[in-house]
Residue, then its C-alpha position, 0 to 999 in steps of 0.5 A: x499499499x502506498x499512498x499517491x497524491x490526490x487534490x481532493x484528500x491530499x493523498x489516496x491509498x493504492x494497492x500493489x498486488x504482486x500476481x501469481x499466476x497459479x491466484x484466481x481473478x476474484x481473490x483479492x476483492x475476496x482477501x479485502x471483503x473477507x478481513x478489511x474494515x471499508x475505511x481501509x479499503x484502497x482506493x484503487x488497486x495494481x497488479x504487477x508481475x515483478x516483486x516491488x522488492x529490492x536486493x536486501x529483500x524489502x519493499x522499495x516504498x520509497x521509489x513506488x509512488x513517484x513511479x506511480x506519479x509518472x505513469x498517471x501524468x503521461 
């Protein structure tokens, strides 16, 4: 989960899911419905095929929003 800029709310929650080939299409939505409270549901969801982790195994949180902002402005 990362925060992307939003004109109305300053930031909005954006979920990035690393998609596995053996995962059904409805799994993320079903998981959110079963485990998350309504105000915690992300505003948008993006599926990716590559890992968002660096060589040390840490999620590159600081780089992720920048990449998404650039993609939004194209």
